N, C-alpha and C positions, 0 to 999 in steps of 0.2 A: 288560622287565615289560609287563604289559598297557595299553592306552591306551581305557579305558573311562568313561562318565558313568553317572551314575544319574537317572532322572526318574522322578518317585513313586514312587522305592523300587525303580525294576527297573533292572538293569544293562542298559547297550547300548553297542556299540561305536561309539568316538567318529567314527569315518569313514563309518560307516552310517546315522548318528544325523540325523535333520532335524526342526525345528519347523517347524508350518506355517505360511504369510504372511499368515494371520489371528490369528498370535500377539499379544495383546495389550501385551506388553512390547515388542515389534518396532514395533509400530503406533503408540501411545499412550505408549510407558515407564511402563505400569500394572504396577508392580510394586517390587522393593525387594529388598537382597540383603544379603547377610555376608559378610566376609571373615574367615578362621578359619586359626589355625596350628595345626597337630597337631606334635605332638614325641614320636617313638617310641611312636605309638600311643596317645598322650594328648591330647584335645583340650584347648587352653588356655583356661580360661576360659568354658568351656561353659554352665555353666548362665548368666552374663552375657549369652553371646550369644543364648542360645533366650530368654531372658526378652526382652530388645531385639526380636527378631523376632516374637515376640508382642505387645508393645506396636506396633511398627511396623502390623503386620498387622491389629489394631483398628484403628488411625488411616486406616487405606486402605482398610477396611469389608474386608477378605480373609478368606475363611473358609479356617482350615488342615483337612487331611483329618480326617474325625471319629477321635477317639481318638488323634491327632495330639500326642505328648508330648514332652520331652526325651530320655527314651528312644529313641524312634523317631530323632528329630534325630542322636543322638548314633550309632545304630546305623546309620544311613544314610551317615552320613559316615565312621567306621572302619572301613566295610565295601569302600568305594571305595578309601580309602586302602591299606588290605591289597591288593584286586585289585589297584590300579595301582603300587605302590611298594613292597609287603612293610612288615617291622617296621624299625624303627631311625632311617627317615629324617623329616627335617623337612619337611612339606609344606605348600603354601597350599592353601586350600579357597574355592572361592566355593560360597554357596549362595543359588539365585536363586529366589525365591517370584513368582507373578505370575498374574495372575486369569485363568480359564477363557476360552477366545475366543468370542466371540460379543459383537453388537452394536456400537455406534461410539464414541460418547464417553459415552453412556448405555450401559452393561454389561447381559448378560442374566443375569449371575450374579453371585455372590461367593466363589462356590468358587475354590479357588488350588491351580495347579501347581506342582511344584518342580524345579528342575535343580540337581545336585551335580557341580562339576569339581573337578578337583586337579591340580597342577604341582609338581614339587619347587622347594626352596628350597636355597640353597648353603650355608646355616650352620645348625648345630644352635645352640639358643639365640640369644638377643636378644646382638647386637654392636654396640655403637656406630661409627657411622661413622668411619675413621679421618680421612677429609679433610671438614671442615666444608662445609656447606650454604651456598650463595649465594642470597639471595632478594631479592624486592621486593615491592611492594604493586602487586595487579591491580586497576585502576581502572575498565575499561572495561566493565564489568556488575558488578552489585550483587545480595549474596544474601539474598533477603528474609528477614525475621521474624515467622515464623507456626508454627502447629503441624506443619506438614509440613516444615519446615526441619530438623529433628532427625533425619529418616528418610534411610537410604542409599538412596536412590530409584534406579529404572533409569533415568530423565531425568536425564541428568547434563551437560547441554549447559554450562552456565557452567564446569564443571570441565575439560571439553575446550578451550573457548576459553581458559581459564586455562594450559593446557598448551600451547597452542599458542603463546601470548604468554611462557613461557618457553621455548621454544623459539628463538623469534625475538630475544630478548634476551641468550641464553647465560645463562641461569637454571637453578639446580639444582630451584627451588621458587618460589613465589609465594603473596602471603599476600591471600586475599579479603576485601572486607569488604562490609558489610552497609546496608543502604538507610538507615542514621542515617550512614551514613562511619565506620564504628567497625570494628575488625577483629572479625573472625569465624572463620577456620582457614586454612589451608592446602588445596592442591587434592586431596589424600586423607589428610590428618591435622589433627590438633587442633593447636592452638597454645598453648606455655607462654611466660611470660616470668620471668626470674628477678631480683628487685631485693633488692638487701640481705639473701639468704640464704631470702626468701619466693617462693612460687608464685605467678603470676598467671595465671589463662586465661579467656578469653570465658565468661560466665555461657549456658547454655542458650537463653535468650532472644533470643541475640545473632545467631539464625541458622545456627550451626555444628550442625553431626551430632553425635548423641549417642555420642560413641566409646566403645566397651568398653576401648579401653587409656587414654583419656580418665582414666575412672571408676577404674580400676586404679590409674594415677600418684597422681590426688589421695588416694585409701584409702591407698595405701601411703606417701605422703610425712605424711598426717597420723597415720598409727599411728606413724610413728618422729620425732614429734615438730615437724616442717616445717610451717610454718604456709601454708595454701591459700586465696588471695583468687578467689572466680570473681565476675567483673564486666566490666562495658564498659572496652574499652580504646582508646585512642584512638590513632591512627598514631604522631601524635608522642612517645609512649612507647618506641616502638621503640630509637631512639637513645639512649634513656635507662637502658634496662636493662642488667644485667649479662650474662646469658645469654638465648638464645631455644633452644627444642628443641621438635619435633614428636614428635607420638605416633601411632600406630596399631598395629593387633593384630598386624599381619605382621611389622613393623621394630622394633616395640617404640619406643625413643627416638632419632630422629637430630638432632645437635645443630649449629646454623647458626653460621657463621663471620662471615660478612658480611651486614650490611643496607645497600647501598649504601657510604658512607664507613667505617662502623661496623665496628668488630672485637667479636667474642664471645668468653668463655672457654666452658668445657664442664665446670667442676668438680662442680656440682649435677647435671649430665646423667650423668657416671660413676658417683656417687654412687646416683644411683635406677635408674641399669640393674646394679650390681651387688646391689641390693635385689631388684629385678623379676626377675632369674634366679635369687636364691633363694628367691623365692615359687613356691609350686607352685598350678597350678588356680586355684578359687576359695577357696581359705585365708585370704584378707585378708576380713577383715569391715568392710562401713563403718564409719567413726569419724563418728558425729552431732554 
């Protein structure tokens, strides 16, 4: 199959494409991105992804191209998926949005460029990990709690440092804490605890990314009568939990088997994964 990327809606061969050294995402991390799962020619949770993209762009004062709406967004993604992978495959998509080059810390423009990339996934549909994850808390640096913390920013140093920590300690993932020393999220996922058949997840004011799958799981759980609390979580609650799992748009749910000496079950995670695979696109409406 082809190996192309899409830049501002035009297809280019990956090997022959390059970005200017003045690219602001490269120079300053001045941009954001979406990671999106496509199944058999369908963008999962397309409306949620596009709405988050628009909200995040507004926060960063990035101007989308004139007339660029959800139809354009979906069209660019699906066109590249067809070109690179044909139909019927499970595809990971990265949609990067960054400010047009020019200026130093004070940019010359608010106009945005965008780049779409794809890669094949191993499995169709969401599959719970057979082996549970081993995690610990990353305490070298703290995730700040402010309005930009919810954005999937191109500037990802704290996640890189957390990833290095995982490699050094032989962990599958680690949990970031915020500047109040409370749990925020994992390196590329949102965090959920299960206690007495109830879900607990850090609220969006705790420094976590506003995850699309986080929102899907919350709405899905509430639709099926499972209580969900969005609130601050102390690290000491980890060994008291019955289950811990992580969520993102690519993997769905990943269950955690161990935090230090504590070992967990995955009954709720399996239930939610079954419900997730039965749900289609944006058919779940938020429960207020």
